[in-house]
N, C-alpha and C positions, 0 to 999 in steps of 0.2 A: 587524740587521733598522731601517728603518728607523722613525722617527715615524709618516709617513704611512702606514708598509706594516701599522702593529701596528693603528692607528685604523681603517684600512681593515677588515683583518681583524674585529676587532672589531665595527665594524658592520653587518657581513654577517651576522655573528652572531646578532648579536641581531636583527638582523630576519629572517632565518631564522627563527631562534624563536618570531619574533612571528607570522609569516606563517602557519609550519606548525603552533601549538598553540593560540597564545592567541585571536587573529584567527578562525581557522576554527571555531575551539570556539561561540566569541561569535556568530559571525556569523548563523545561523537565530534565536538569540534573539536578534538585533538586528533580525533581519527583522521577525520577529511582531511587537516592539514598533511597529515602524514602520510595518507595515502597519496595528496597531490604530490609532496615532497620526494618520497620513491621513486612514484612514475616516472617525474620529471627526470631525474637522475635515470633510472632505467632506460629511457626510451630517448633519452638525449633531448629532452625539451618538446619531442617530435606528437606528443598528446596535448599539448597544449597550441600548437600550431592553428590557421587562422581555419585551416578546413575541417582540421580535428571534432574544434569546439562548436564548428556549423554540425557536423553529424553526430558530436555525442550531444546537442540539444534535439535535433530531427529525432535520435532513439526517445527522448525522456518525455516528452509529451505523454503520449498513452499512458506509461507507467505513473509518470505525478499524477494523472485524472484519476486512474482506478486507483493508486493509494489514497487518495483521499477517500474517496467511499470507504474501504478498509476501513483505515484511521478512525472512522466515524463507529464503525462497529467495533473494535478492539477497544476503544478507549472506555466503553460500556460495559468492557469483560468479555466480549464475544470472541471470534475466529471465523473468518471467512475462506473458506478452500474452495470455496467454486467459482470464485472471480474470474479466473483464465476461461474454463468452460462457456461460461455466460459472456463473455465477450465472443468466443464465437459464434455460438449462437445471435448474440446481436448483432456482428458483421456481416451474419448472415443475412438475416433480414435489414441490414441496411444495404446491402449489394443490390440485392432484388430488388426493394423501393424504391434506389436509386436510379433506376430505370425509367421508371414515371415522376419523379418528381422529391429534390434533392431535401426540401424542408421535411415532405413526411416521410422520408427515408431516416432523417436524425429521430423526427419525433418517433416513429414506429420503432427504431434498437430503443429511446428510453424509457417506451410502454413495453415491452418484451424483457427489457432489464428491471424495471419496478417489478412487474409482475415476479419473476424470479423469486426477486428479494420478496415478496410479500410468502409468496410457498416457504422459503427457508424461516422467514419471523412466523409463519404460523405451525409450523413444526418444534421448533425451539421454543415460542412463547405459549402458543395451548395446548401444545403436545406433550411439552418438558423435556424435549428429546435436546441433547447438549448441540450449543453452535458446533462444534467439532466432527460428532458425528453426521447431522444435521447436510452439512455442506459439503461433506466427503462424498457421502451420497448422493448430494446431487453434482457433485462435479463425475463422478462416473455418467451419470443420468444425461446428463449434458454435452457429454464429450462424444458419447455413443450418437445423440442427435445432428452433432456437425459432421461425424464421418460418416451416416447417413446421407444429409443432406449432400455432402462431396465427394459421393463414393464414384459416381462416373465422371466426375466434371468438375472443377472448382467454380464457383458461384462467382459471375460476374458481375461489378456494379456498371456504372454507363459509362461509355465511352472516354467522356471528358469529367471524369469525377475529379482526377488528380489535380484539376488546374486547380483545386481549395489546398492542392497542400502544399504551402507556400511559408514562407519562416512566417512573415503577418497575420496568416490568418492562423497557422497553428498556436502563434506564441497568443496572441488577444485572445483566441479562445479558451486557452488553458487558465490566461491570467484572471478571464472576468470569471471562468470556473473557482479558482482557485482564492477569487474574493469574495465572493458569494458565500462560499463555506466558511472562511475566516469572520466574517462577518456575523453569521449566522454562530458558527461555534464560541467565539468572544463577548458580541457584544446582545444576546439576543436570551442567554441565563439558560440555551442548550447546552452549551460545553459544560454549566457548572450540573447541570443533571445527570447528564452523560456520565462526568466525572466519580457524581454520589452513585448512580448505580452501579461502574466497577470498581468500587470501593467496596460496597454492599448494599445487595436488593430489598436488604430489611428493613435495614436503617431509613434509604431512600425512599419503604412505603411509608416508612413513620414519620418521612418531614414533609409529606403530602405528593409524593413525586408519584403520576400513574406509568410503573415501571414498562407493565406489558401494552402500553399505547404509544409510550418511547420508544419502546424495544423494536416496537412493529412498525412503526414509521421511520426509524434507521436503517434496518434491514431494507425497504423500499426506497429509502434514498440510495444509499449504498447498489441498490440495481441500476435504478437512474442514474447516477454518476456511471455504471461503467456502460450503459448503453454510448454516452458522450463519447467515453474513450474509446469506444468501437465506431464510434460515428471517424475520429480521429485516423484509427487504425486502417478504416474504410478505403480514406480518404489518399492515406500514404500507400499502401499495397495496390488499392482497385478489384479486389479480388479474392474469395477465401476459400481454402483448402483443409483438410483435415488436420490440420497442425495448428490451426488460430487460436490463439493464445496460449500455446502449452508451455507448459510450468510459468506460467503469469502467476500465479498466486505465491507460487516459490519467492519470486522476485519481490515481492511484494514484500514479503515476510521479510527478509533480509534485508531492505530497504528501510523499512520500516523499524527495525532492532537497530542496525545501523545508524540512524537517526535517533536514536534514544530513546522510541518507544517502548512503554514497557507494558510485557505482551499480556498483563492480566487489567489492562487500561486505571481507571481509577485517577488518585488529585496528583500523579507528577507529569500526565500527560501535557505537551506542549502541540501546539499546532506548526509550527518550522522542526516538527520530527518528519513531518512531511519529506519537505524541501531538501532540509538536510539529507535525508538517509536515502533519498531519490540520487541526489547528483553524488554522493559519496557511493554507492551500488554502481552508477555507471561509470567512472570514473575508474572504479576498480574492474567492473568488467572488461572496458575498454583495455586500459595496461593489459591486464591479460593477455587479451587478442593479440594486441602490438607485437607483445613478448613472444609471440608465434607459439602459447601454447595449447595441447591439444582441447578437446571441447573438455573429456574426461578427467585431464587436468584441473582444466578451469574450475569443473562442477568439484572436483576433489576440495579447492583452496579455498573457495567458497564456503562451504559446507564445514569447516576445520575454520574461517575466519568468525562464521554463525554461533558455530558450538562455541567458541572463544568469549565469544560477544556473552553469550546469554550466560555462562559460568560465571564471569567475573560480575555481572551484574544482580546475580540471583541471587533471592533470599532463602539461606539453607532451612529456614523453621516453614517457609511457608510454600515454599518454590513459585514464590513472585519474582519477578524483575521488579527491581526497586529503584529505577534511576528518578 
């Protein structure tokens, strides 16, 4: 073999390793630091002022919790676009039941979210309809439910529901949920089963994984987690209007991809994708607001960033994100 061929082969190997491992793992972290640096310069450091940091955290809890449920679904290769509308329905139930008992309200929201997740799972797993179609249909159906329930007036929670909207409560509530899901995903074998399903359902079945049961349980779990996110949303807002949860599914998708989440799930999924992605998205969104851009321009820029992220990390042969 010629020296040129040897050098070329070696060069391709080095580039391939760097592209597929080091660079692709580091890119979400580099993107986060780059976004922080850019908006620190553009806002004159105001974005990281104490008041803005507090505001940033107050906007993060609900998205962080809701994203963790979708994270589980995406790890096994599914998609869930019903989360925003689901959160709206769960918030209605929570606000209504809070007038009787706050614990009952939270449990009611979790139960309704789990029921909706069960329906999603049934049509995807049992009826073999792709998750994209099922959850898109569910999104429109639930959006109609939210609009109908709030036609005459918003659904109000109990008068003192806002007393739970404190830094200590929200932070503790969010951290506990993330810790429970992290332990379940990392140390119980659940994560490996979900990654195996995302990599290939047929192979997962041959490996002894009960694919259908696992997928059903994850859809139910994702719905229950959204019910918990709806509780945080309800204590923060105190009422529900027809716009509750609007575009949440888009925010979740952008956040997870910015955090390095492979769209098709599989072995490359990391739990930190949730936390890194949500903070990246929130800093990006807050920075655009502080720059005084209109909502239309903000959505345009977020869409461009999302498309660029997908284009950079897409496997052109399979169409899969291969971070």
